[in-house]
Wavefront OBJ file of the C-alpha trace (Angstrom):
o trace
v 155.548 101.432 206.247
v 157.159 104.531 205.090
v 159.845 104.042 202.337
v 162.327 106.495 201.045
v 162.575 106.617 197.409
v 165.027 109.705 196.871
v 165.700 112.864 198.649
v 162.498 114.537 199.715
v 160.423 111.805 198.246
v 158.767 108.916 200.034
v 156.097 106.362 199.773
v 153.675 104.397 201.704
v 152.118 101.215 200.487
v 149.389 99.008 201.496
v 147.096 96.151 199.907
v 144.162 96.866 197.893
v 141.815 94.834 195.910
v 139.884 95.961 192.786
v 137.253 93.593 191.452
v 138.491 90.940 193.641
v 142.227 91.435 192.023
v 145.068 92.344 194.362
v 146.529 95.583 192.879
v 147.913 97.523 195.901
v 147.801 101.032 196.434
v 150.404 103.786 197.074
v 150.542 107.094 198.518
v 153.586 109.546 197.469
v 154.753 112.239 199.983
v 157.032 115.059 198.721
v 158.882 117.396 201.097
v 159.065 120.995 199.786
v 161.919 123.305 200.305
v 159.777 125.059 203.061
v 159.768 121.647 205.006
v 156.071 121.162 204.484
v 154.821 117.734 203.128
v 152.427 117.160 200.243
v 150.736 113.779 200.338
v 149.508 112.650 196.941
v 146.785 110.086 196.749
v 146.268 109.462 200.521
v 145.731 105.894 201.842
v 144.812 104.596 204.978
v 147.887 104.675 207.520
v 148.360 103.142 210.859
v 149.694 105.057 214.121
v 153.315 103.967 213.527
v 153.412 105.179 209.958
v 151.583 108.381 210.871
v 154.363 109.022 213.411
v 156.942 108.308 210.800
v 155.597 110.730 208.485
v 155.531 113.237 211.464
v 159.057 113.017 211.798
v 159.608 114.127 208.100
v 157.587 117.475 208.475
v 154.290 118.886 208.935
v 151.502 117.621 206.264
v 150.493 120.858 204.829
v 148.730 119.786 201.667
v 146.573 116.554 200.890
v 146.086 115.893 197.107
v 143.071 113.710 195.892
v 144.452 113.628 192.395
v 141.106 112.027 190.358
v 137.785 111.179 190.995
v 138.484 107.840 192.411
v 141.299 108.345 194.831
v 139.210 109.815 197.523
v 138.254 106.634 199.710
v 140.821 107.420 202.541
v 141.064 111.131 202.336
v 138.872 111.673 205.228
v 140.568 109.326 207.594
v 143.822 110.889 206.655
v 142.678 114.284 207.048
v 141.543 113.583 210.494
v 145.133 112.691 211.364
v 146.319 116.157 209.774
v 143.526 118.438 210.586
v 145.689 121.557 209.758
v 146.432 120.217 206.091
v 144.669 121.838 203.212
v 142.796 119.453 200.956
v 143.450 119.950 197.201
v 141.275 117.908 194.884
v 140.531 117.603 191.119
v 137.754 120.017 190.659
v 135.211 117.485 189.702
v 135.175 115.823 193.172
v 133.690 118.679 194.609
v 130.414 117.454 193.339
v 130.890 113.739 193.697
v 132.130 114.120 197.462
v 130.783 117.542 198.762
v 131.320 115.983 202.355
v 135.104 116.456 201.958
v 135.017 119.986 202.429
v 137.796 120.607 199.668
v 139.975 123.673 200.277
v 141.345 124.167 196.758
v 139.908 122.658 193.409
v 142.798 122.027 191.388
v 143.346 123.973 188.159
v 146.165 124.102 185.791
v 148.877 126.322 186.815
v 146.667 128.188 189.515
v 149.441 129.515 191.787
v 152.849 128.950 193.048
v 152.176 126.180 195.547
v 153.619 123.364 193.331
v 156.676 125.330 192.074
v 158.898 122.299 192.894
v 156.337 119.862 191.215
v 154.985 120.162 187.738
v 151.449 119.127 187.347
v 148.608 119.086 184.583
v 145.308 117.464 184.106
v 145.441 114.368 182.033
v 142.443 115.579 180.011
v 140.235 113.007 178.041
v 141.111 110.042 179.927
v 138.376 107.485 180.652
v 137.945 104.156 182.134
v 135.188 101.343 182.025
v 133.246 100.485 185.132
v 130.113 98.557 185.633
v 127.828 101.790 185.098
v 129.760 102.673 182.002
v 132.431 104.864 180.757
v 133.511 107.353 183.356
v 136.090 109.936 183.413
v 138.965 109.914 185.773
v 139.669 113.796 185.761
v 143.200 112.959 186.940
v 146.163 115.281 187.505
v 149.544 113.820 187.126
v 152.815 115.280 188.728
v 156.423 115.509 188.143
v 158.695 116.122 191.029
v 161.681 118.021 189.536
v 164.276 117.498 191.974
v 164.171 113.719 191.730
v 163.190 113.354 188.011
v 160.052 111.406 189.252
v 156.655 111.221 187.394
v 153.701 110.462 189.822
v 150.766 108.866 188.346
v 147.615 107.456 189.877
v 145.354 105.603 187.442
v 146.742 106.830 184.068
v 149.097 103.668 183.900
v 149.976 100.660 185.839
v 152.951 98.339 186.187
v 152.535 94.842 187.368
v 155.442 92.491 187.785
v 156.606 89.491 189.474
v 156.257 91.067 192.826
v 152.592 90.628 192.617
v 150.522 87.574 193.450
v 149.997 84.824 190.676
v 146.473 85.949 189.601
v 147.431 89.381 189.163
v 150.423 88.464 187.071
v 148.138 86.188 184.977
v 145.728 88.952 184.464
v 148.361 91.277 183.416
v 149.697 88.725 180.927
v 146.350 88.079 179.457
v 145.735 91.835 178.905
v 149.238 92.436 177.450
v 150.203 94.692 180.383
v 152.781 92.442 182.368
v 156.011 94.217 183.109
v 154.850 97.228 181.073
v 153.970 100.556 181.905
v 150.565 101.416 180.389
v 146.842 102.051 180.858
v 144.581 98.825 180.894
v 142.552 97.677 178.046
v 139.532 99.146 180.053
v 141.060 102.809 179.484
v 141.720 101.928 175.849
v 137.921 100.791 175.364
v 136.484 103.678 177.242
v 138.525 106.579 176.037
v 136.934 108.274 173.086
v 138.646 111.579 173.066
v 142.212 110.368 172.423
v 143.247 113.598 171.143
v 143.012 115.219 174.276
v 144.717 112.251 175.836
v 147.452 112.682 173.415
v 147.816 116.204 173.977
v 148.370 115.518 177.618
v 150.990 112.709 176.869
v 152.940 115.138 174.805
v 153.036 117.536 177.544
v 153.970 114.897 180.164
v 156.932 113.775 177.860
v 158.271 117.442 177.937
v 159.076 116.877 181.658
v 162.502 115.545 182.683
v 161.808 112.231 184.445
v 163.272 108.867 184.668
v 161.590 107.197 187.559
v 157.825 106.568 187.582
v 155.576 106.178 190.647
v 152.295 104.458 190.024
v 149.519 104.015 192.457
v 149.165 100.519 191.371
v 151.873 98.205 190.448
v 155.671 98.412 190.912
v 157.921 101.565 190.898
v 160.082 101.993 187.751
v 163.268 103.412 189.010
v 164.895 103.787 185.630
v 163.766 104.146 181.867
v 160.283 105.467 182.843
v 159.932 108.049 180.041
v 160.809 105.363 177.339
v 158.100 103.197 179.024
v 155.563 105.774 179.407
v 155.871 106.608 175.688
v 155.755 103.024 174.678
v 152.731 102.521 176.715
v 150.799 105.301 175.296
v 152.013 104.429 171.785
v 150.185 101.214 172.167
v 147.177 103.016 173.614
v 146.646 105.124 170.506
v 146.996 102.069 168.077
v 143.680 100.979 166.777
l 1 2 3 4 5 6 7 8 9 10 11 12 13 14 15 16 17 18 19 20 21 22 23 24 25 26 27 28 29 30 31 32 33 34 35 36 37 38 39 40 41 42 43 44 45 46 47 48 49 50 51 52 53 54 55 56 57 58 59 60 61 62 63 64 65 66 67 68 69 70 71 72 73 74 75 76 77 78 79 80 81 82 83 84 85 86 87 88 89 90 91 92 93 94 95 96 97 98 99 100 101 102 103 104 105 106 107 108 109 110 111 112 113 114 115 116 117 118 119 120 121 122 123 124 125 126 127 128 129 130 131 132 133 134 135 136 137 138 139 140 141 142 143 144 145 146 147 148 149 150 151 152 153 154 155 156 157 158 159 160 161 162 163 164 165 166 167 168 169 170 171 172 173 174 175 176 177 178 179 180 181 182 183 184 185 186 187 188 189 190 191 192 193 194 195 196 197 198 199 200 201 202 203 204 205 206 207 208 209 210 211 212 213 214 215 216 217 218 219 220 221 222 223 224 225 226 227 228 229 230 231 232 233 234
């Protein structure tokens, strides 16, 4: 169901399993001053939720922020066929069937005047087929002082099932905003990541919305910095 987080800011959540572990997934919706909606990291929505979203305004932009949050883009776009699909540029090769309207590049035009964004360069994760880049864009909604992340950090707490909590505790990430050890192992170009982190920390944010985990309502900047201080340690 649609949940309002702040003025002109909503999320939609649903269950999601990754390697058998329940991690949940979350889409963020921002309403621009024009009244148009930006849907970041679309998920599968039912008719009732789609109708609720429709009451907020017209979905004008659908954003696939990295190389892995594209699974539900086609279904979501079928509900809002007039929306433009924006996606991290490398997704054009991975999913040519998506007919991407605009490959995202840093500061390419005025669409996101209300939303700062940047490429979280150098960040990789570890999958069964080896190290793989995420090519993720991260966002900051200025009006609500909210950082919007997808797979660059996670935040699992007591709201998750016991197995997810246990794994988070064993990997040192329970109730902490940070990447997982998989990203720490896989990422070789930590200087590029550090540059991205430094740019993010220049933004004015307190809340952090993640795609997997619980939302941090306050203290997000401090937790983000601490999580990446851990990431850079040998």
